[in-house]
C-alpha positions in Angstrom: 0.1 0.1 -0.1 1.4 3.5 -1.0 2.7 5.5 1.9 1.5 9.3 2.4 4.8 10.6 1.4 4.7 8.5 -2.0 1.2 10.0 -2.6 2.3 13.4 -2.2 5.2 13.0 -4.5 3.2 11.4 -7.1 0.1 13.5 -7.2 0.7 16.8 -5.7 3.9 17.9 -7.7 1.9 17.6 -10.9 -0.6 20.3 -9.9 1.9 22.5 -7.9 4.5 22.3 -10.6 2.1 23.6 -13.1 1.0 26.5 -11.0 4.6 27.2 -9.5 6.0 27.0 -13.0 3.8 29.8 -14.1 4.3 31.8 -11.3 7.9 31.7 -11.4 7.6 32.6 -15.1 5.6 35.7 -14.3 8.5 36.7 -11.8 11.0 35.6 -14.2 9.7 37.9 -17.0 8.9 40.6 -14.5 12.7 40.7 -13.9 13.7 40.3 -17.4 11.4 43.1 -18.5 13.3 45.4 -16.1 16.6 44.4 -17.4 15.7 44.5 -21.1 14.4 48.0 -20.5 17.4 49.0 -18.7 19.5 47.8 -21.4 17.4 49.5 -24.2 17.8 52.8 -22.4 21.7 52.3 -22.1 22.1 51.3 -25.9 22.1 54.0 -28.6 24.0 55.9 -31.1 25.8 57.7 -27.9 27.3 55.1 -26.0 26.5 55.7 -22.3 27.9 53.3 -19.6 25.1 51.2 -17.7 26.2 52.4 -14.4 26.0 56.1 -15.3 22.4 55.3 -16.8 21.6 53.9 -13.5 22.9 56.8 -11.4 20.9 59.1 -13.6 17.5 57.2 -13.0 18.3 57.0 -9.3 19.0 60.7 -9.1 15.4 61.5 -10.0 14.0 59.3 -7.1 13.0 61.4 -4.1 14.8 59.0 -1.7 18.3 59.3 -3.4 20.5 62.1 -3.7 23.3 61.8 -6.0 25.6 64.6 -7.1 25.6 64.8 -10.8 28.9 64.1 -12.3 27.8 63.7 -15.9 27.3 66.2 -18.8 23.8 67.6 -18.9 23.5 66.5 -22.5 23.9 62.8 -21.3 21.0 63.1 -18.8 18.7 64.6 -21.5 19.4 61.6 -23.7 18.4 59.3 -21.2 15.5 60.9 -19.3 14.0 62.8 -22.2 14.8 60.7 -25.4 15.5 56.9 -24.5 13.3 56.4 -21.3 10.0 57.4 -22.8 10.7 55.7 -26.0 11.4 52.2 -24.0 8.4 52.8 -21.7 6.2 53.5 -24.6 7.3 50.6 -26.5 6.5 48.5 -23.5 3.2 49.9 -23.2 2.2 49.3 -26.7 3.6 45.7 -26.7 1.6 45.0 -23.6 -1.6 46.5 -24.8 -1.3 44.6 -28.4 -0.4 41.2 -26.7 -3.3 41.6 -24.1 -5.8 42.8 -26.9 -4.7 39.7 -29.1 -5.1 37.0 -26.4 -8.5 38.6 -25.7 -9.9 38.5 -29.2 -8.2 34.8 -29.5 -10.2 33.9 -26.4 -13.5 35.4 -27.7 -13.2 34.1 -31.0 -11.8 30.8 -30.1 -9.2 31.0 -32.7 -5.4 31.3 -32.2 -5.1 33.4 -35.4 -7.2 36.1 -34.2 -5.3 39.6 -33.7 -6.2 43.2 -32.4 -7.0 44.3 -35.8 -9.4 41.8 -36.9 -12.5 43.9 -36.5 -11.3 47.2 -38.2 -9.3 49.1 -35.5 -6.3 49.2 -37.6 -8.0 50.3 -40.7 -9.9 53.1 -38.7 -7.0 54.5 -37.0 -5.0 54.5 -40.6 -7.9 56.4 -42.0 -7.8 58.8 -39.1 -4.2 59.3 -39.3 -4.1 59.9 -43.0 -7.1 62.6 -42.5 -4.9 64.2 -39.8 -1.7 64.2 -42.3 -3.6 65.7 -45.1 -5.1 68.6 -43.0 -3.9 72.0 -44.3 -2.8 73.0 -40.9 -1.5 71.4 -37.7 -3.3 71.9 -34.5 -3.7 70.3 -30.9 -7.1 69.0 -29.4 -7.4 68.3 -25.6 -3.8 68.2 -25.4 -3.0 65.9 -28.3 -1.5 66.4 -31.7 -4.0 66.0 -34.5 -2.7 62.7 -36.0 -3.0 60.6 -32.8 -6.4 62.2 -31.9 -7.6 61.6 -35.4 -6.3 57.9 -35.4 -7.9 57.2 -31.9 -11.3 58.6 -33.0 -11.0 56.4 -36.4 -10.2 53.3 -34.5 -13.0 53.6 -32.1 -15.6 54.7 -34.7 -14.7 52.1 -37.0 -15.3 49.2 -34.3 -18.3 51.0 -33.1 -19.7 50.7 -36.8 -18.6 47.0 -37.0 -20.3 46.2 -33.5 -23.4 48.1 -34.9 -23.4 46.2 -38.1 -22.9 42.8 -36.5 -25.4 43.0 -33.6 -28.5 41.0 -34.2 -31.1 41.8 -31.8 -29.5 41.5 -28.2 -26.9 38.8 -29.6 -23.6 39.5 -31.0 -22.8 36.6 -33.5 -18.8 36.0 -33.7 -19.0 35.1 -37.2 -20.9 38.1 -38.2 -18.7 40.3 -36.3 -15.6 39.1 -38.1 -17.2 39.3 -41.5 -18.4 42.7 -40.8 -14.9 43.5 -39.5 -13.3 42.3 -42.6 -15.7 44.2 -44.9 -15.3 47.4 -43.3 -11.5 46.8 -43.2 -11.3 46.2 -47.1 -13.5 49.5 -47.6 -11.4 51.6 -45.3 -8.2 50.2 -46.7 -9.1 51.2 -50.2 -9.8 54.7 -48.9 -6.4 54.9 -47.1 -4.8 53.6 -50.3 -6.4 56.4 -52.5 -5.7 58.9 -50.0 -2.0 57.8 -49.8 -1.7 58.1 -53.7 -3.2 61.7 -53.4 -1.1 62.8 -50.7 1.9 64.2 -52.9 4.9 65.2 -50.7 3.1 64.0 -47.4 3.3 60.5 -48.9 6.6 59.5 -47.0 5.3 60.6 -43.7 1.9 58.7 -43.9 4.1 55.5 -45.1 6.2 55.8 -42.2 3.4 56.0 -39.6 1.5 53.4 -41.1 4.8 50.9 -40.6 5.2 52.0 -37.0 7.5 54.1 -35.3 8.7 55.0 -31.8 11.0 57.8 -32.9 8.9 60.6 -31.7 8.0 59.4 -28.3 7.6 62.0 -25.5 6.7 61.9 -22.2 3.4 63.5 -22.8 2.5 60.3 -25.0 3.2 57.9 -22.4 1.1 59.8 -19.8 -1.8 59.5 -22.2 -1.3 56.0 -23.4 -0.7 54.5 -19.8 -4.0 55.1 -18.2 -6.0 53.6 -21.2 -3.6 50.5 -21.2 -3.9 50.0 -17.5 -7.5 50.5 -17.1 -8.4 48.4 -20.4 -5.9 45.6 -19.2 -7.0 45.5 -15.9 -10.4 44.9 -16.8 -9.6 42.2 -19.3 -7.7 40.4 -16.4 -10.7 40.5 -14.2 -12.5 38.6 -16.7 -9.8 35.7 -17.0 -12.0 33.1 -15.4 -15.0 33.9 -17.8 -12.7 33.6 -20.6 -11.7 30.1 -19.6 -15.3 29.0 -19.5 -15.8 30.5 -23.0 -13.5 28.2 -24.3 -15.9 25.6 -23.9 -18.8 26.9 -25.9 -21.2 29.9 -25.9 -24.2 27.9 -24.7 -22.3 25.7 -22.0 -20.9 29.3 -20.7 -24.4 30.5 -20.5 -25.6 27.3 -18.6 -22.8 27.8 -16.2 -23.8 31.3 -15.3 -21.8 33.7 -17.8 -23.6 36.3 -19.4 -22.0 35.8 -22.6 -23.5 38.9 -24.4 -22.3 41.2 -21.7 -19.0 39.5 -21.5 -18.6 40.1 -25.3 -19.2 43.6 -25.1 -16.9 44.3 -21.9 -13.9 42.6 -23.5 -14.3 43.8 -27.0 -14.8 47.4 -25.6 -11.7 47.1 -23.4 -9.6 45.4 -25.9 -10.5 47.9 -28.6 -9.9 50.6 -26.1 -6.2 49.7 -25.5 -5.6 48.8 -29.1 -6.8 52.2 -30.2 -4.8 53.8 -27.5 -1.5 51.9 -28.6 -1.7 52.4 -32.2 -2.8 56.0 -32.2 0.7 57.4 -31.2 3.0 54.7 -33.0 1.2 53.5 -36.0 -0.4 50.1 -36.8 2.5 47.5 -35.7 1.5 44.0 -36.9 1.9 40.3 -35.8 2.3 41.3 -32.0 -0.9 40.6 -31.3 -1.0 37.3 -32.9 2.5 35.6 -32.1 3.0 36.7 -28.4 -0.3 35.2 -27.1 0.2 32.0 -29.2 3.7 31.7 -28.0 2.8 32.1 -24.5 0.1 29.4 -25.1 2.2 27.0 -26.5 4.9 27.3 -23.6 2.8 28.0 -20.5 -1.0 26.7 -21.4 -4.2 28.1 -22.2 -5.4 29.1 -18.9 -6.2 32.8 -19.1 -5.6 33.6 -15.6 -1.8 33.0 -16.4 -2.1 33.6 -20.2 -3.0 37.1 -19.7 -0.2 38.5 -17.2 2.3 36.5 -19.4 1.3 37.9 -22.6 1.5 41.5 -20.8 4.8 40.9 -20.0 6.2 39.2 -23.0 4.7 41.5 -25.4 6.3 44.4 -23.5 9.6 42.5 -23.7 9.3 41.8 -27.4 8.4 45.2 -28.5 11.2 46.9 -26.4 13.8 44.6 -28.0 12.2 45.0 -31.5 12.4 48.8 -31.1 16.0 48.4 -29.9 17.0 46.6 -33.2 14.9 48.9 -35.4 16.8 52.1 -34.1 20.3 50.4 -33.8 20.7 47.7 -36.6 21.1 50.5 -39.2 22.1 53.5 -37.3 21.6 56.3 -37.5 19.1 55.3 -40.1 15.9 53.9 -38.3 14.1 50.8 -39.4 10.2 51.2 -39.1 9.4 48.9 -36.3 6.7 47.1 -38.3 9.5 45.7 -40.6 11.2 44.0 -37.6 7.9 42.6 -36.1 6.9 41.3 -39.6 10.4 39.6 -39.9 9.6 37.8 -36.7 5.7 37.4 -37.1 5.4 36.4 -40.7 7.3 33.2 -40.5 5.6 32.3 -37.2 2.2 33.1 -38.5 3.2 30.7 -41.6 4.0 28.0 -38.9 0.8 28.5 -37.1 -1.2 28.0 -40.6 0.6 24.9 -41.2 0.2 23.6 -37.6 -3.5 24.1 -38.0 -3.7 22.4 -41.4 -2.2 19.4 -39.8 -4.6 19.3 -37.1 -7.9 20.1 -39.5 -6.5 17.4 -42.1 
């Protein structure tokens, strides 16, 4: 007869190891995120020692008093150019990865991404309209291009939602089809406007491919609340998302208000996606590859999938931006090129893998 110690060594470790491994992964990725952010702040066209970078950051904290022994120009590079860029890249990566994981959970499809229902196309149309205005102005403390992009992203999603809604229900298939149709329409309008933009074409295309080159603290302050609130709401619905993986009817029978859940999660995911792309352009593939990679490594439990996607997405986009600004320095590569080079092969792998499963 097996002893109590044998039973504990044979049954408990499997469950505890699964949870413990994910918790350790969250802790490890959090540490890695800090290290990657520090490295990205240090590396650039101007070489700055890591210790000096660390001292400059500590000198701005209230509990530390460090006498400056570095040129004021170095401090400006760290605090006003690199640090806001690194933080904004982390926020955008976390937002896109979280939104991608949410869409994949709602649609029960690992190939879904944050741009599936027209967010990117709406943001692109708004941004292009902002570029083509004869004068520049600020509204609500925001430049016209990010403001128009945000409004366009929200408006396109609202239109798709209104077109797809049938009575009090929201069929997922209809939502996707409406998003694809409206996205194609908006994409054709954007293409025509780009052709007609004249000398502004280069700036439009560079925005559409994504860039953090003009990142400022003001943008970080505007994006942070949206991402924090939206991601927080999504994290609160991790358990219902797990139930949704069964079936909508089964989820309804288990006490989940499916239609309300769809509305809340779509609104939160759209909000953080719109806030992210409004300032840096439509960066592709992050919302596909990050959640699916996390799912392959740590499983599909959304209680862990969501926070792990937040951390992994932030790390990935900080590294991608570091490569974008240093690979061909002083020329900067659009970050959309870097994410596409990483994401396209992974996307093809997913298609190949799903084909094997289906056939």
